[in-house]
N, C-alpha and C positions, 0 to 999 in steps of 0.2 A: 227028714226030708223037708226041703223047703217047699213053701207054699207057692204055687203058681198063681201069679196075679192075673186076674181075667182082663182081657182087652176092653179098654173103655170105648165104648161106641159113641160116636158124636151124633148128637141129635140135630135135627134141622134147625132148632132154635139157636144152638151154639154157632153153627156156620154163618148164620145171618148176622150175629153180633160181631164176629171177626171181620166180616166184609165191611161192616159199618165203620169199625175202627180204622181199617186200612184206607177207606175212602176219606175219612176225616184227616188222616195224616197227609195224604196227597194234596188235599185242599189247602192245608196250612202251608205246605211247601210252595204251592203256587202263589199264595198271597205274599209270602216273603220275597219270592223272585220278582213279583210285580212291584213291590215297594222299592227293592234295590234298583230295578230298571228306571222307575220314576225319579229316584234320587240322582242317578247318573245322567238322565236326560236334563234335569234341572241344572246340574253342574255344567254340563256342556253349553246349555243356553246362556248361563251367566258368563262363561268364558267368551262366547261369541259376542255378547253385548259389550263386554269390556274391550274386546278387540276393535269392534266397530266404532266406539266413541272416539272423537278426535282428541288426541292428547295435546294439551297446550305446551308450546315450546317454551320451556323455562330457561333462564340464563344459566350459563355454566357455573357449577358450584365447586366441583372438585378441581384440584390443580391439573389433573390429566386432561379434563375437558377444556380448560382454559388454554393450556399449551397446544392442544390439537387445533383449536380455532385460530390461535395466533400463527401457527405454522401454515395453515391454509391461507390466511390473509397475506402472509409474507410471500408465499409462492405466487399468489395472484398479483401482488404489487410488482414483483420482479418481472413477471411475464409482460405486464402492460407497460412498465418502465422501458423495457427493451424495445417495444413497438414504437413508443413515443420518441425515444432518443435516436432510433435508427433512421438513417437518411436513405433516400431513394438511390439504389445502386445503378451505376451506369453500365454500359456494355462490357467494358474491360473488367470492372469489378465483378460483374455477373459471371463472366467466363472463368475468372480466377477463383471466385469464392463458391461457385456452385449455382444451382438453379432452384427456383421456388416451385414446388409441386405438392399437391395434396395438403396445402396449408402448413408445410414444414420447410424451413430454409436451412440448408446444410452449408456450413462453412468449414473449409479444410485449412487448418493452420498447422504446419509441421507434420507430426505423425497422427495427432488426434483430430477428431471431428466434433463440432459443437452443434447440437440441434436446438433451434429456437422455435418452440411451438407457437403457431398463430392463434391468438385468443379468439374465442367464439363470440357471437353477438351477446349472449347472456353475460359473459365475462366483461364485455365492454360496458354494458349497462350497470353492472355492479361497481366497476371502476369509476364510472361517472358519478354514481350515488355517493361513493366513499369520498371523492374529492370535493363534493359540494359541501362547503362549510356553512354554518348558520350565519356568520358575519358577512358572507358574500351577497352582493346584489343579484337581482334576477338576470340582468344583462350579462354579468360575469359568469353566472352559472350556465346560461344558454350558450355563451361563447365556448366555454370549456367542454360542454357536451357535444357541441358541433365539431370540436377540434379533432376528436378521435377518428370518426369515419372519414373526415376530410383529409386528415394526415395520411391515412392509408390510401384513400382514393387518389390523392395527388401523386403518390409514389409509383402508381401503376404506369408502366411504360408501354407504348405501342410497339408494334413490330418494326424493327430497324432502329430502335432507340430514340425516336423522335416523337414529340407530342404534336397533335394536330392544332391548328390555329384556334379552333373552337374551344378546345380544352384550356388553352392558355388564357383566352378571354374569360372563361368561367372562373379560372383560378384568380385572375386579377379582380373580377367582380366580388368574389368572396372576400379577398383581402381588403377591398375598399369598404365592404360592409362591416368587417371587424374593426377597422379604424374608426368608422363613424360611431359604432357602439362604444368603443373604448374612450372616445373623446368626451370629457366632462361637459355636461349640460350647464345651463344657466343656474347659478347658485340661488336657491330659494331663500327668502328671508326667514330668519329664525323665528320660531313660534314662541314669542315671549309674552307672558300675560302678567300685568301688574294692575290689580284692582285698587282704585282709590289712592293712587300714588302719583304725585306731581312729576311730569316728565323731566322737569329741571332737576329734581332730586335724583332721578334715575341717571341723568346725564352726569351729575357730579359723582355718583357712586360707581356706575358701570361704563360710562363713556357715551359719546354721541350716537353710536350705532344703535345701542339699546334704547336710547331716548327717541331716536327716529322711529323705531318699531312701535314703541309705546304711544307716540303721538298719532301714528297711523291707525292703531287699534282704537284709540279714543276719538278719532275723527278730527284731530287738531291739525291745522296747516303747519307746514315746516317752518321752524323758527328762523326769522331773519336776523342778521347781525344787528347789534345795538346801534351802531353808527348810522344805520339807515332809518332811524326813528323819525328824524326830521323830514326825510323824503316821503315817508308814509303819511305823516300828518299834515304836511304842507306841500302844496303843488308848486313846482318850480316855474318861473317865468309866467306867473298868472297875474290877473288883475289885483291891484293892491288897495282899491278903494272900497266904498260901501256897496254891498249887494242886497238883494231882496231878503236873504236869510243871513243872520249873524248868530254867533255863539258867544255866550258869556260865562265867566267863572269868577268867583270872589275868594280871597283868602282872608281869614279872620284871626283875631287875637283875643285873649281872655282878659276880662275886667272883673272887678268885684273882689271880695275878701280872698277867695280861693281860685279866682280866674275861671269860674264856671260859666259866667255870662260872656257873650261874644259881641264884638263890634267889628265892622268891616275895616280892613287894613289895605287891601289892594283889589282893584277891578281890572279885568282884562277882557277885551272883545276882539274876535277874529271874524273875517268875512267867510264867504262860502268856500273859498279855496285855501283856508287856513292861514291867511296873511293877517298879522296883527294890525288892527286899525286903532286900537285904544288900549293904553296900559298906564295906570297911575296908582301911586301909593297915596293913602289918605291919612291926614293928621288925626290922631285919636281925640275923640270928644270927652273921654274919661281917662283916668289913670290906668295904664296897662299893668296888670299884675302877672300875666303869663303870655309871653310872646309866641309860645308854641312853635319855636324855630324848627324843631325836628320834623314837624309836619308841615307847617305853613311856609317855612323858609323866610319869615319876616324877622328883621333885626331892628334894634332901636334907631340906627342911623337911617334906615329906610323911611321911618315915620317922621323923623325930624324934618326931612326935605319933602314931605308929602303935601298934597293939595287939600284945601278945605273940603269938608264933607258935602256942604250944600252945593258947591260948584260942581263936584263930581256927580252928584245926584242929578243935577239939571242936564249935564252933558250926556250922561248915560240915558236919561229919559228921552232926550231928543234923538239919539241914535236908534233907540228901540222903537220909536213911534212909527207905526204902519209897517213894520217888518216882522218876519217870522223869527222868533227867538228860540234858539237851540241851546240845550245845556243838560247837565246831569243833576237831578234833585234841585230843579230851578226854584222851587218854593222857598228854599233856604236863602238863595242869593237875592231874590226879590224882597223877601222879608227883612233882610239885614240892610237893604238900601231904601226901605220904606217906599217901594214902588209896586205897581200892579201892571199886569199885561193880560190881554184877552186870551182866553183858553183856545180859541180857534187859531191863534197865531203862536201858540206855545208847542214846542216839540221836546218833550222830556225823555231822554234815553233810558231813564230808570223805570219809566212807566209803560214803555212800548212792549206790548204783549209778546210779539214774536221773539224779541230779545230775551224775555224771561223764559220762554219755552226752550230756546236754544241752549241757554246756560243752566237751565233747571234751577232757577232761583226766583223767589217772590220779590226781593228787593236787591237786584244785582248791583255790585259796586262798579265804578268806572274802570277800575283796575282789572276786574274779572272780565268785563265785556271786551276790553281791548285785547286781553290775552287770548280769549277764546275766539273772538270774531275777527280781530285785526292782526292777531299774532304779533303784537308788540307789547312791551312792558312799560307801563307808566307808573308814577308814584313809587318808584323803587326806594327813594330816600326822601329828601325835602320836596314838597309839592311845588309845582309851578302853575299859576293860574292860566298862563298862556298855553302851556302844554295841555292842561285839562280841557280848555275850551276847544283847542284844535282836535283833541281826541273825540269830544262829543260831536263836533261838526263832521268829522270823518265817518263816524258811525251813522249819522243822519244821511250823508250823501251816498253811503253804500246802499241804503234801502229807500232812498228818497221817493222814487216812483211808486213803489208799493205802499209806502206810508201815506203819501198824499192821495192815492187812489182809494185806500181804505177809509180815509176821512170823508171823501166825497160820497162814497156809498152810504156811510153812516148818516150823513146830513140828509141824503135823499130819503132814507127809510124813516127818519124822524119827521120829515115833512109829510109823508104819506100817512 
């Protein structure tokens, strides 16, 4: 006989332990569910953030994207080209080809119909932006942008197929504006910059127009033709005798073993109007070793027929006595003639301060002063004492009033 197992009776302590285990399991399940829910919420939030961020429009990369953009552009171009090329239909063509309604024009040809869609305002703006090229000017762009709405507005017809007088006037005014804008304005001078370059060199290399711009930038007067040199330095139909002011210049030749020492070979004096009143060659007192013909213009035959030095010295002294003496680097001319002249009566163009400031040189040459201030070229080859004296006198007469006024002021300040 089998043994009958007695029923196990559950004690209160066992029941409480089972309850605790069940409670723990339920608590763990809830925790897992909460974690899963939190993860899902985070994922959803991330997706929403990604969707809300503005995506940068990148250029097309794939061939499909490029071809799609190209097709859209071609369609837009076709639509707008049809609008621009089409002309305003008259009454007969309007009856024959159809009517315009709802932005669509229907044309019947044979058996089929062709529908041409009217472009929207947005399409017109895009078309204007596409046609604006970087090389076009602002006026051209404005004309083109104005063209599209005006082209369509001018094609609108009134009832009865006739335009009103006011519309025709407006149309004419618009056309006139277009013509004025399309007419080329005055050509502006080219912006040419040449630093420390002689305008004459620019003229030889690039032509007279470039030289003209360079002279304008440097503040030099326009160059006169060379044949007018005599007219600039000498006044026509003027008094030919002695005046209160005279200008003198001398030419010299070399003596001594190497021709380094100088003696006078020619003396020229002109009056206030540039007229020559005295011009003589002088016989040399010593043997000439260097005639300096390239600079002085003196040749042996000139000196053979020359005047005695003492005679010339007396004649020049009598002319200068009591007169204002004008010249360039006069101390050299007076020294070579063994003469002296009062400083109050001397006007040396090399030492005049305003001339130095204008040409920006401490000891400006006569050639530089004439080129910058008179816009004439002297001493281009062999020198001429008459021409040099005329140039010095012309420089003096140009600023005579200011020069004499400044000397008077200086004398007053010294007396005080």
